[in-house]
DRENTORKOL-3810 file (N, C-alpha, C; in nm, 4 decimals):
REM DRENTORKOL-3810
@n.u->0.0823; n.v->-0.1192; n.w->0.0000; ca.u->0.0000; ca.v->0.0000; ca.w->0.0000; c.u->0.0868; c.v->0.1258; c.w->0.0000
@n.u->0.1989; n.v->0.1206; n.w->0.0688; ca.u->0.2850; ca.v->0.2383; ca.w->0.0737; c.u->0.3456; c.v->0.2664; c.w->-0.0642
@n.u->0.3673; n.v->0.1635; n.w->-0.1442; ca.u->0.4175; ca.v->0.1848; ca.w->-0.2797; c.u->0.3170; c.v->0.2580; c.w->-0.3660
@n.u->0.1863; n.v->0.2293; n.w->-0.3460; ca.u->0.0810; ca.v->0.2968; ca.w->-0.4214; c.u->0.0746; c.v->0.4446; c.w->-0.3835
@n.u->0.0887; n.v->0.4750; n.w->-0.2555; ca.u->0.0879; ca.v->0.6147; ca.w->-0.2107; c.u->0.2060; c.v->0.6912; c.w->-0.2710
@n.u->0.3173; n.v->0.6268; n.w->-0.2749; ca.u->0.4338; ca.v->0.6912; ca.w->-0.3345; c.u->0.4123; c.v->0.7200; c.w->-0.4821
@n.u->0.3471; n.v->0.6271; n.w->-0.5529; ca.u->0.3187; ca.v->0.6455; ca.w->-0.6947; c.u->0.2209; c.v->0.7605; c.w->-0.7159
@n.u->0.1169; n.v->0.7658; n.w->-0.6312; ca.u->0.0179; ca.v->0.8734; ca.w->-0.6429; c.u->0.0836; c.v->1.0079; c.w->-0.6154
@n.u->0.1689; n.v->1.0144; n.w->-0.5146; ca.u->0.2386; ca.v->1.1391; ca.w->-0.4829; c.u->0.3271; c.v->1.1814; c.w->-0.5988
@n.u->0.3955; n.v->1.0851; n.w->-0.6604; ca.u->0.4798; ca.v->1.1187; ca.w->-0.7745; c.u->0.3977; c.v->1.1680; c.w->-0.8922
@n.u->0.2803; n.v->1.1082; n.w->-0.9149; ca.u->0.1957; ca.v->1.1525; ca.w->-1.0252; c.u->0.1423; c.v->1.2935; c.w->-1.0016
@n.u->0.1055; n.v->1.3247; n.w->-0.8774; ca.u->0.0516; ca.v->1.4572; ca.w->-0.8477; c.u->0.1585; c.v->1.5649; c.w->-0.8562
@n.u->0.2804; n.v->1.5298; n.w->-0.8298; ca.u->0.3901; ca.v->1.6260; ca.w->-0.8338; c.u->0.4656; c.v->1.6240; c.w->-0.9664
@n.u->0.4126; n.v->1.5573; n.w->-1.0649; ca.u->0.4846; ca.v->1.5432; ca.w->-1.1914; c.u->0.4715; c.v->1.6692; c.w->-1.2767
@n.u->0.5550; n.v->1.6758; n.w->-1.3785; ca.u->0.5537; ca.v->1.7894; ca.w->-1.4709; c.u->0.4231; c.v->1.7942; c.w->-1.5507
@n.u->0.3672; n.v->1.6758; n.w->-1.5810; ca.u->0.2416; ca.v->1.6720; ca.w->-1.6566; c.u->0.1281; c.v->1.7366; c.w->-1.5761
@n.u->0.1250; n.v->1.7097; n.w->-1.4452; ca.u->0.0212; ca.v->1.7700; ca.w->-1.3620; c.u->0.0404; c.v->1.9209; c.w->-1.3514
@n.u->0.1629; n.v->1.9654; n.w->-1.3467; ca.u->0.1879; ca.v->2.1094; ca.w->-1.3421; c.u->0.1411; c.v->2.1759; c.w->-1.4714
@n.u->0.1622; n.v->2.1105; n.w->-1.5841; ca.u->0.1130; ca.v->2.1643; ca.w->-1.7107; c.u->-0.0391; c.v->2.1680; c.w->-1.7123
@n.u->-0.1028; n.v->2.0618; n.w->-1.6620; ca.u->-0.2491; ca.v->2.0594; ca.w->-1.6557; c.u->-0.3019; c.v->2.1710; c.w->-1.5655
@n.u->-0.2319; n.v->2.1980; n.w->-1.4556; ca.u->-0.2744; ca.v->2.3065; ca.w->-1.3678; c.u->-0.2646; c.v->2.4406; c.w->-1.4390
@n.u->-0.1607; n.v->2.4621; n.w->-1.5136; ca.u->-0.1463; ca.v->2.5872; ca.w->-1.5877; c.u->-0.2545; c.v->2.5998; c.w->-1.6948
@n.u->-0.2774; n.v->2.4921; n.w->-1.7682; ca.u->-0.3814; ca.v->2.4938; ca.w->-1.8716; c.u->-0.5182; c.v->2.5174; c.w->-1.8080
@n.u->-0.5439; n.v->2.4531; n.w->-1.6946; ca.u->-0.6711; ca.v->2.4747; ca.w->-1.6246; c.u->-0.6885; c.v->2.6184; c.w->-1.5813
@n.u->-0.5828; n.v->2.6808; n.w->-1.5326; ca.u->-0.5901; ca.v->2.8219; ca.w->-1.4943; c.u->-0.6179; c.v->2.9109; c.w->-1.6130
@n.u->-0.5529; n.v->2.8817; n.w->-1.7255; ca.u->-0.5742; ca.v->2.9616; ca.w->-1.8467; c.u->-0.7178; c.v->2.9455; c.w->-1.8968
@n.u->-0.7687; n.v->2.8229; n.w->-1.8979; ca.u->-0.9067; ca.v->2.7985; ca.w->-1.9425; c.u->-1.0051; c.v->2.8705; c.w->-1.8502
@n.u->-0.9832; n.v->2.8635; n.w->-1.7192; ca.u->-1.0720; ca.v->2.9324; ca.w->-1.6249; c.u->-1.0684; c.v->3.0831; c.w->-1.6485
@n.u->-0.9517; n.v->3.1389; n.w->-1.6736; ca.u->-0.9393; ca.v->3.2828; ca.w->-1.7006; c.u->-1.0136; c.v->3.3205; c.w->-1.8287
@n.u->-1.0015; n.v->3.2382; n.w->-1.9341; ca.u->-1.0714; ca.v->3.2668; ca.w->-2.0591; c.u->-1.2233; c.v->3.2579; c.w->-2.0426
@n.u->-1.2700; n.v->3.1585; n.w->-1.9664; ca.u->-1.4141; ca.v->3.1465; ca.w->-1.9415; c.u->-1.4636; c.v->3.2676; c.w->-1.8638
@n.u->-1.3872; n.v->3.3126; n.w->-1.7652; ca.u->-1.4233; ca.v->3.4327; ca.w->-1.6901; c.u->-1.4337; c.v->3.5531; c.w->-1.7841
@n.u->-1.3405; n.v->3.5660; n.w->-1.8770; ca.u->-1.3465; ca.v->3.6760; ca.w->-1.9723; c.u->-1.4713; c.v->3.6711; c.w->-2.0582
@n.u->-1.5078; n.v->3.5533; n.w->-2.1065; ca.u->-1.6292; ca.v->3.5396; ca.w->-2.1881; c.u->-1.7524; c.v->3.5766; c.w->-2.1072
@n.u->-1.7596; n.v->3.5318; n.w->-1.9825; ca.u->-1.8753; ca.v->3.5630; ca.w->-1.8976; c.u->-1.8842; c.v->3.7132; c.w->-1.8723
@n.u->-1.7725; n.v->3.7762; n.w->-1.8423; ca.u->-1.7727; ca.v->3.9212; ca.w->-1.8148; c.u->-1.8152; c.v->3.9986; c.w->-1.9392
@n.u->-1.7638; n.v->3.9616; n.w->-2.0550; ca.u->-1.8003; ca.v->4.0319; ca.w->-2.1783; c.u->-1.9502; c.v->4.0158; c.w->-2.2062
@n.u->-2.0044; n.v->3.8968; n.w->-2.1874; ca.u->-2.1475; ca.v->3.8773; ca.w->-2.2135; c.u->-2.2329; c.v->3.9521; c.w->-2.1118
@n.u->-2.1887; n.v->3.9600; n.w->-1.9862; ca.u->-2.2644; ca.v->4.0355; ca.w->-1.8870; c.u->-2.2616; c.v->4.1844; c.w->-1.9164
@n.u->-2.1490; n.v->4.2353; n.w->-1.9609; ca.u->-2.1404; ca.v->4.3778; ca.w->-1.9953; c.u->-2.2369; c.v->4.4087; c.w->-2.1090
@n.u->-2.2429; n.v->4.3235; n.w->-2.2090; ca.u->-2.3372; ca.v->4.3435; ca.w->-2.3185; c.u->-2.4812; c.v->4.3414; c.w->-2.2708
@n.u->-2.5133; n.v->4.2501; n.w->-2.1819; ca.u->-2.6487; ca.v->4.2437; ca.w->-2.1277; c.u->-2.6843; c.v->4.3670; c.w->-2.0465
@n.u->-2.5898; n.v->4.4150; n.w->-1.9655; ca.u->-2.6170; ca.v->4.5338; ca.w->-1.8855; c.u->-2.6254; c.v->4.6586; c.w->-1.9726
@n.u->-2.5505; n.v->4.6644; n.w->-2.0817; ca.u->-2.5631; ca.v->4.7789; ca.w->-2.1720; c.u->-2.7017; c.v->4.7829; c.w->-2.2334
@n.u->-2.7549; n.v->4.6676; n.w->-2.2666; ca.u->-2.8905; ca.v->4.6609; ca.w->-2.3197; c.u->-2.9909; c.v->4.7032; c.w->-2.2145
@n.u->-2.9696; n.v->4.6595; n.w->-2.0895; ca.u->-3.0620; ca.v->4.6946; ca.w->-1.9817; c.u->-3.0564; c.v->4.8435; c.w->-1.9498
@n.u->-2.9381; n.v->4.9021; n.w->-1.9510; ca.u->-2.9240; ca.v->5.0443; ca.w->-1.9205; c.u->-2.9854; c.v->5.1289; c.w->-2.0312
@n.u->-2.9883; n.v->5.0781; n.w->-2.1527; ca.u->-3.0489; ca.v->5.1520; ca.w->-2.2635; c.u->-3.1996; c.v->5.1648; c.w->-2.2467
@n.u->-3.2595; n.v->5.0767; n.w->-2.1671; ca.u->-3.4035; ca.v->5.0827; ca.w->-2.1398; c.u->-3.4219; c.v->5.0976; c.w->-1.9890
@n.u->-3.4139; n.v->5.2195; n.w->-1.9366; ca.u->-3.4132; ca.v->5.2384; ca.w->-1.7915; c.u->-3.5435; c.v->5.1984; c.w->-1.7237
@n.u->-3.6570; n.v->5.2113; n.w->-1.7914; ca.u->-3.7842; ca.v->5.1731; ca.w->-1.7299; c.u->-3.7852; c.v->5.0227; c.w->-1.7037
@n.u->-3.7427; n.v->4.9456; n.w->-1.8025; ca.u->-3.7383; ca.v->4.8008; ca.w->-1.7847; c.u->-3.6380; c.v->4.7621; c.w->-1.6774
@n.u->-3.5248; n.v->4.8314; n.w->-1.6715; ca.u->-3.4244; ca.v->4.8030; ca.w->-1.5693; c.u->-3.4796; c.v->4.8300; c.w->-1.4301
@n.u->-3.5452; n.v->4.9454; n.w->-1.4129; ca.u->-3.6017; ca.v->4.9788; ca.w->-1.2821; c.u->-3.7151; c.v->4.8844; c.w->-1.2432
@n.u->-3.7985; n.v->4.8468; n.w->-1.3396; ca.u->-3.9047; ca.v->4.7502; ca.w->-1.3100; c.u->-3.8463; c.v->4.6136; c.w->-1.2726
@n.u->-3.7404; n.v->4.5723; n.w->-1.3397; ca.u->-3.6755; ca.v->4.4460; ca.w->-1.3051; c.u->-3.6162; c.v->4.4487; c.w->-1.1659
@n.u->-3.5532; n.v->4.5602; n.w->-1.1312; ca.u->-3.4976; ca.v->4.5733; ca.w->-0.9958; c.u->-3.6100; c.v->4.5730; c.w->-0.8931
@n.u->-3.7208; n.v->4.6442; n.w->-0.9226; ca.u->-3.8336; ca.v->4.6492; ca.w->-0.8296; c.u->-3.8967; c.v->4.5113; c.w->-0.8117
@n.u->-3.9116; n.v->4.4360; n.w->-0.9219; ca.u->-3.9695; ca.v->4.3020; ca.w->-0.9102; c.u->-3.8772; c.v->4.2090; c.w->-0.8318
@n.u->-3.7469; n.v->4.2204; n.w->-0.8533; ca.u->-3.6527; ca.v->4.1407; ca.w->-0.7753; c.u->-3.6583; c.v->4.1748; c.w->-0.6278
@n.u->-3.6681; n.v->4.3041; n.w->-0.5959; ca.u->-3.6785; ca.v->4.3451; ca.w->-0.4559; c.u->-3.8084; c.v->4.2959; c.w->-0.3943
@n.u->-3.9167; n.v->4.2978; n.w->-0.4715; ca.u->-4.0445; ca.v->4.2469; ca.w->-0.4213; c.u->-4.0363; c.v->4.0973; c.w->-0.3917
@n.u->-3.9716; n.v->4.0223; n.w->-0.4810; ca.u->-3.9565; ca.v->3.8782; ca.w->-0.4566; c.u->-3.8737; c.v->3.8525; c.w->-0.3311
@n.u->-3.7657; n.v->3.9273; n.w->-0.3131; ca.u->-3.6831; ca.v->3.9109; ca.w->-0.1937; c.u->-3.7639; c.v->3.9442; c.w->-0.0688
@n.u->-3.8462; n.v->4.0509; n.w->-0.0749; ca.u->-3.9291; ca.v->4.0875; ca.w->0.0400; c.u->-4.0304; c.v->3.9780; c.w->0.0718
@n.u->-4.0904; n.v->3.9184; n.w->-0.0307; ca.u->-4.1858; ca.v->3.8097; ca.w->-0.0079; c.u->-4.1151; c.v->3.6896; c.w->0.0531
@n.u->-3.9993; n.v->3.6534; n.w->-0.0006; ca.u->-3.9244; ca.v->3.5404; ca.w->0.0549; c.u->-3.8838; c.v->3.5665; c.w->0.1987
@n.u->-3.8452; n.v->3.6898; n.w->0.2288; ca.u->-3.8082; ca.v->3.7248; ca.w->0.3653; c.u->-3.9270; c.v->3.7132; c.w->0.4589
@n.u->-4.0408; n.v->3.7630; n.w->0.4149; ca.u->-4.1611; ca.v->3.7540; ca.w->0.4990; c.u->-4.2010; c.v->3.6089; c.w->0.5236
@n.u->-4.1911; n.v->3.5258; n.w->0.4216; ca.u->-4.2239; ca.v->3.3841; ca.w->0.4380; c.u->-4.1256; c.v->3.3171; c.w->0.5333
@n.u->-3.9983; n.v->3.3536; n.w->0.5217; ca.u->-3.8974; ca.v->3.2921; ca.w->0.6086; c.u->-3.9126; c.v->3.3355; c.w->0.7531
@n.u->-3.9698; n.v->3.4520; n.w->0.7773; ca.u->-3.9836; ca.v->3.5022; ca.w->0.9132; c.u->-4.1184; c.v->3.4710; c.w->0.9768
@n.u->-4.2004; n.v->3.3904; n.w->0.9099; ca.u->-4.3303; ca.v->3.3526; ca.w->0.9660; c.u->-4.3065; c.v->3.2661; c.w->1.0893
@n.u->-4.3826; n.v->3.2891; n.w->1.1962; ca.u->-4.3662; ca.v->3.2047; ca.w->1.3149; c.u->-4.4128; c.v->3.0618; c.w->1.2880
@n.u->-4.3932; n.v->2.9770; n.w->1.3847; ca.u->-4.4252; ca.v->2.8352; ca.w->1.3678; c.u->-4.5736; c.v->2.8103; c.w->1.3430
@n.u->-4.6606; n.v->2.8951; n.w->1.3927; ca.u->-4.8044; ca.v->2.8772; ca.w->1.3713; c.u->-4.8374; c.v->2.9200; c.w->1.2291
@n.u->-4.8511; n.v->2.8247; n.w->1.1411; ca.u->-4.8714; ca.v->2.8556; ca.w->0.9990; c.u->-5.0165; c.v->2.8398; c.w->0.9556
@n.u->-5.1043; n.v->2.7972; n.w->1.0438; ca.u->-5.2421; ca.v->2.7739; ca.w->1.0020; c.u->-5.3231; c.v->2.9008; c.w->1.0140
@n.u->-5.3268; n.v->2.9759; n.w->0.9049; ca.u->-5.4118; ca.v->3.0934; ca.w->0.8961; c.u->-5.5329; c.v->3.0568; c.w->0.8120
@n.u->-5.6203; n.v->3.1519; n.w->0.7884; ca.u->-5.7441; ca.v->3.1220; ca.w->0.7155; c.u->-5.7214; c.v->3.0687; c.w->0.5757
@n.u->-5.6337; n.v->3.1313; n.w->0.5001; ca.u->-5.6146; ca.v->3.0867; ca.w->0.3625; c.u->-5.5399; c.v->2.9544; c.w->0.3569
@n.u->-5.4569; n.v->2.9260; n.w->0.4582; ca.u->-5.3871; ca.v->2.7975; ca.w->0.4597; c.u->-5.4864; c.v->2.6850; c.w->0.4837
@n.u->-5.5825; n.v->2.7068; n.w->0.5737; ca.u->-5.6847; ca.v->2.6037; ca.w->0.5986; c.u->-5.7685; c.v->2.5787; c.w->0.4735
@n.u->-5.7922; n.v->2.6827; n.w->0.3935; ca.u->-5.8768; ca.v->2.6651; ca.w->0.2754; c.u->-5.8087; c.v->2.5814; c.w->0.1670
@n.u->-5.6757; n.v->2.5805; n.w->0.1628; ca.u->-5.6092; ca.v->2.5005; ca.w->0.0593; c.u->-5.5508; c.v->2.3714; c.w->0.1146
@n.u->-5.5707; n.v->2.3434; n.w->0.2437; ca.u->-5.5178; ca.v->2.2193; ca.w->0.3005; c.u->-5.6278; c.v->2.1245; c.w->0.3451
@n.u->-5.7527; n.v->2.1547; n.w->0.3142; ca.u->-5.8585; ca.v->2.0623; ca.w->0.3543; c.u->-5.8705; c.v->1.9487; c.w->0.2528
@n.u->-5.9680; n.v->1.8636; n.w->0.2730; ca.u->-5.9806; ca.v->1.7440; ca.w->0.1882; c.u->-6.0179; c.v->1.7773; c.w->0.0439
@n.u->-6.0790; n.v->1.8910; n.w->0.0218; ca.u->-6.1233; ca.v->1.9267; ca.w->-0.1134; c.u->-6.0197; c.v->2.0076; c.w->-0.1900
@n.u->-5.9001; n.v->2.0212; n.w->-0.1368; ca.u->-5.7963; ca.v->2.0996; ca.w->-0.2041; c.u->-5.7564; c.v->2.0367; c.w->-0.3370
@n.u->-5.7699; n.v->1.9062; n.w->-0.3496; ca.u->-5.7313; ca.v->1.8423; ca.w->-0.4760; c.u->-5.8173; c.v->1.8926; c.w->-0.5913
@n.u->-5.9443; n.v->1.9257; n.w->-0.5636; ca.u->-6.0298; ca.v->1.9800; ca.w->-0.6689; c.u->-5.9874; c.v->2.1222; c.w->-0.7055
@n.u->-5.9502; n.v->2.1995; n.w->-0.6048; ca.u->-5.9004; ca.v->2.3350; ca.w->-0.6311; c.u->-5.7745; c.v->2.3297; c.w->-0.7166
@n.u->-5.6783; n.v->2.2466; n.w->-0.6771; ca.u->-5.5546; ca.v->2.2381; ca.w->-0.7542; c.u->-5.5765; c.v->2.1723; c.w->-0.8897
@n.u->-5.6700; n.v->2.0792; n.w->-0.8988; ca.u->-5.7035; ca.v->2.0217; ca.w->-1.0292; c.u->-5.7587; c.v->2.1265; c.w->-1.1236
@n.u->-5.8457; n.v->2.2140; n.w->-1.0709; ca.u->-5.8981; ca.v->2.3242; ca.w->-1.1513; c.u->-5.7863; c.v->2.4194; c.w->-1.1907
@n.u->-5.6950; n.v->2.4483; n.w->-1.0975; ca.u->-5.5816; ca.v->2.5353; ca.w->-1.1298; c.u->-5.4919; c.v->2.4740; c.w->-1.2377
@n.u->-5.4732; n.v->2.3422; n.w->-1.2338; ca.u->-5.3931; ca.v->2.2752; ca.w->-1.3378; c.u->-5.4604; c.v->2.2919; c.w->-1.4733
@n.u->-5.5919; n.v->2.2721; n.w->-1.4785; ca.u->-5.6629; ca.v->2.2878; ca.w->-1.6061; c.u->-5.6566; c.v->2.4323; c.w->-1.6561
@n.u->-5.6706; n.v->2.5289; n.w->-1.5645; ca.u->-5.6591; ca.v->2.6689; ca.w->-1.6043; c.u->-5.5174; c.v->2.7013; c.w->-1.6517
@n.u->-5.4172; n.v->2.6429; n.w->-1.5859; ca.u->-5.2798; ca.v->2.6659; ca.w->-1.6271; c.u->-5.2554; c.v->2.6097; c.w->-1.7680
@n.u->-5.3059; n.v->2.4897; n.w->-1.7940; ca.u->-5.2919; ca.v->2.4289; ca.w->-1.9269; c.u->-5.3582; c.v->2.5182; c.w->-2.0317
@n.u->-5.4773; n.v->2.5674; n.w->-2.0012; ca.u->-5.5458; ca.v->2.6563; ca.w->-2.0944; c.u->-5.4696; c.v->2.7859; c.w->-2.1170
@n.u->-5.4173; n.v->2.8439; n.w->-2.0096; ca.u->-5.3415; ca.v->2.9687; ca.w->-2.0216; c.u->-5.2142; c.v->2.9520; c.w->-2.1014
@n.u->-5.1413; n.v->2.8458; n.w->-2.0768; ca.u->-5.0177; ca.v->2.8220; ca.w->-2.1518; c.u->-5.0482; c.v->2.7873; c.w->-2.2976
@n.u->-5.1582; n.v->2.7143; n.w->-2.3210; ca.u->-5.1989; ca.v->2.6856; ca.w->-2.4588; c.u->-5.2375; c.v->2.8123; c.w->-2.5336
@n.u->-5.3088; n.v->2.9018; n.w->-2.4631; ca.u->-5.3446; ca.v->3.0300; ca.w->-2.5250; c.u->-5.2205; c.v->3.1114; c.w->-2.5573
@n.u->-5.1257; n.v->3.1128; n.w->-2.4649; ca.u->-5.0011; ca.v->3.1860; ca.w->-2.4883; c.u->-4.9257; c.v->3.1290; c.w->-2.6078
@n.u->-4.9259; n.v->2.9978; n.w->-2.6210; ca.u->-4.8573; ca.v->2.9340; ca.w->-2.7338; c.u->-4.9307; c.v->2.9599; c.w->-2.8658
@n.u->-5.0632; n.v->2.9755; n.w->-2.8595; ca.u->-5.1406; ca.v->2.9941; ca.w->-2.9830; c.u->-5.1310; c.v->3.1353; c.w->-3.0385
@n.u->-5.0718; n.v->3.2282; n.w->-2.9632; ca.u->-5.0620; ca.v->3.3657; ca.w->-3.0112; c.u->-4.9567; c.v->3.3843; c.w->-3.1191
@n.u->-4.8690; n.v->3.2861; n.w->-3.1359; ca.u->-4.7619; ca.v->3.2898; ca.w->-3.2364; c.u->-4.6780; c.v->3.4172; c.w->-3.2260
@n.u->-4.6431; n.v->3.4538; n.w->-3.1045; ca.u->-4.5597; ca.v->3.5705; ca.w->-3.0811; c.u->-4.4134; c.v->3.5320; c.w->-3.0971
@n.u->-4.3274; n.v->3.6297; n.w->-3.1254; ca.u->-4.1837; ca.v->3.5978; ca.w->-3.1332; c.u->-4.1304; c.v->3.5578; c.w->-2.9960
@n.u->-4.0195; n.v->3.4889; n.w->-2.9965; ca.u->-3.9647; ca.v->3.4332; ca.w->-2.8724; c.u->-3.9296; c.v->3.5409; c.w->-2.7713
@n.u->-3.8809; n.v->3.6551; n.w->-2.8159; ca.u->-3.8423; ca.v->3.7585; ca.w->-2.7207; c.u->-3.9641; c.v->3.8267; c.w->-2.6584
@n.u->-4.0825; n.v->3.8113; n.w->-2.7160; ca.u->-4.2047; ca.v->3.8683; ca.w->-2.6593; c.u->-4.2731; c.v->3.7704; c.w->-2.5648
@n.u->-4.2736; n.v->3.6451; n.w->-2.6009; ca.u->-4.3458; ca.v->3.5455; ca.w->-2.5233; c.u->-4.2601; c.v->3.4873; c.w->-2.4102
@n.u->-4.1315; n.v->3.5153; n.w->-2.4094; ca.u->-4.0408; ca.v->3.4541; ca.w->-2.3126; c.u->-4.0725; c.v->3.4866; c.w->-2.1686
@n.u->-4.0985; n.v->3.6141; n.w->-2.1376; ca.u->-4.1269; ca.v->3.6542; ca.w->-1.9998; c.u->-4.2525; c.v->3.5896; c.w->-1.9444
@n.u->-4.3669; n.v->3.6043; n.w->-2.0128; ca.u->-4.4875; ca.v->3.5385; ca.w->-1.9624; c.u->-4.4755; c.v->3.3858; c.w->-1.9572
@n.u->-4.4023; n.v->3.3286; n.w->-2.0505; ca.u->-4.3850; ca.v->3.1830; ca.w->-2.0486; c.u->-4.3028; c.v->3.1395; c.w->-1.9281
@n.u->-4.2011; n.v->3.2166; n.w->-1.8908; ca.u->-4.1210; ca.v->3.1841; ca.w->-1.7736; c.u->-4.2039; c.v->3.1956; c.w->-1.6461
@n.u->-4.2832; n.v->3.3017; n.w->-1.6354; ca.u->-4.3709; ca.v->3.3167; ca.w->-1.5198; c.u->-4.4706; c.v->3.2012; c.w->-1.5155
@n.u->-4.5245; n.v->3.1643; n.w->-1.6307; ca.u->-4.6167; ca.v->3.0512; ca.w->-1.6370; c.u->-4.5502; c.v->2.9202; c.w->-1.5990
@n.u->-4.4243; n.v->2.9039; n.w->-1.6369; ca.u->-4.3506; ca.v->2.7830; ca.w->-1.6006; c.u->-4.3364; c.v->2.7725; c.w->-1.4497
@n.u->-4.2974; n.v->2.8833; n.w->-1.3850; ca.u->-4.2849; ca.v->2.8818; ca.w->-1.2394; c.u->-4.4199; c.v->2.8593; c.w->-1.1723
@n.u->-4.5229; n.v->2.9268; n.w->-1.2213; ca.u->-4.6565; ca.v->2.9089; ca.w->-1.1641; c.u->-4.7025; c.v->2.7646; c.w->-1.1809
@n.u->-4.6775; n.v->2.7069; n.w->-1.2975; ca.u->-4.7161; ca.v->2.5679; ca.w->-1.3213; c.u->-4.6451; c.v->2.4719; c.w->-1.2286
@n.u->-4.5175; n.v->2.4981; n.w->-1.2007; ca.u->-4.4442; ca.v->2.4124; ca.w->-1.1074; c.u->-4.5124; c.v->2.4118; c.w->-0.9712
@n.u->-4.5456; n.v->2.5298; n.w->-0.9201; ca.u->-4.6068; ca.v->2.5363; ca.w->-0.7879; c.u->-4.7488; c.v->2.4817; c.w->-0.7884
@n.u->-4.8217; n.v->2.5009; n.w->-0.8961; ca.u->-4.9569; ca.v->2.4450; ca.w->-0.9050; c.u->-4.9499; c.v->2.2927; c.w->-0.9059
@n.u->-4.8583; n.v->2.2365; n.w->-0.9835; ca.u->-4.8462; ca.v->2.0908; ca.w->-0.9888; c.u->-4.7985; c.v->2.0340; c.w->-0.8551
@n.u->-4.7056; n.v->2.1040; n.w->-0.7894; ca.u->-4.6610; ca.v->2.0571; ca.w->-0.6579; c.u->-4.7760; c.v->2.0628; c.w->-0.5571
@n.u->-4.8581; n.v->2.1670; n.w->-0.5647; ca.u->-4.9754; ca.v->2.1751; ca.w->-0.4770; c.u->-5.0742; c.v->2.0637; c.w->-0.5056
@n.u->-5.0924; n.v->2.0330; n.w->-0.6337; ca.u->-5.1831; ca.v->1.9243; ca.w->-0.6696; c.u->-5.1321; c.v->1.7900; c.w->-0.6181
@n.u->-5.0043; n.v->1.7645; n.w->-0.6387; ca.u->-4.9474; ca.v->1.6382; ca.w->-0.5900; c.u->-4.9580; c.v->1.6303; c.w->-0.4371
@n.u->-4.9275; n.v->1.7391; n.w->-0.3702; ca.u->-4.9349; ca.v->1.7427; ca.w->-0.2251; c.u->-5.0780; c.v->1.7191; c.w->-0.1771
@n.u->-5.1773; n.v->1.7824; n.w->-0.2459; ca.u->-5.3165; ca.v->1.7676; ca.w->-0.2047; c.u->-5.3664; c.v->1.6251; c.w->-0.2258
@n.u->-5.3221; n.v->1.5609; n.w->-0.3314; ca.u->-5.3679; ca.v->1.4251; ca.w->-0.3596; c.u->-5.2998; c.v->1.3244; c.w->-0.2654
@n.u->-5.1709; n.v->1.3412; n.w->-0.2420; ca.u->-5.0982; ca.v->1.2453; ca.w->-0.1584; c.u->-5.1345; c.v->1.2601; c.w->-0.0118
@n.u->-5.1653; n.v->1.3794; n.w->0.0337; ca.u->-5.1834; ca.v->1.4024; ca.w->0.1763; c.u->-5.3172; c.v->1.3562; c.w->0.2302
@n.u->-5.3994; n.v->1.2907; n.w->0.1500; ca.u->-5.5308; ca.v->1.2457; ca.w->0.1982; c.u->-5.5167; c.v->1.1425; c.w->0.3056
END
């Protein structure tokens, strides 16, 4: 076993490994450069449209505030609206929401809008659909 450790130590300290470390550093530096250049281009586009930039910042701040409020909720989580979606009939509510989500996403797809126009609502719909489906699964399994 000690011979194997010696071999591994020699391989890690070899000239080939030193070359790989240098190449890895160079590749990481080049990837960092590509990421920085693409981010600068994206921010230049965002700064050119200040209303959209400010609305994006405001929506991000609103999401952070909502997440913070949810994280700071005390242990007693059973409020009125929680009881309404956690009773035995919640599966019908979430089933209806799934059908409405399917209809909404189908309508969005039928508009034949360009990708840069439909992308935002489709992303919001994707997130909403995830939570609706998780609620449906939770309501059906928790019986």
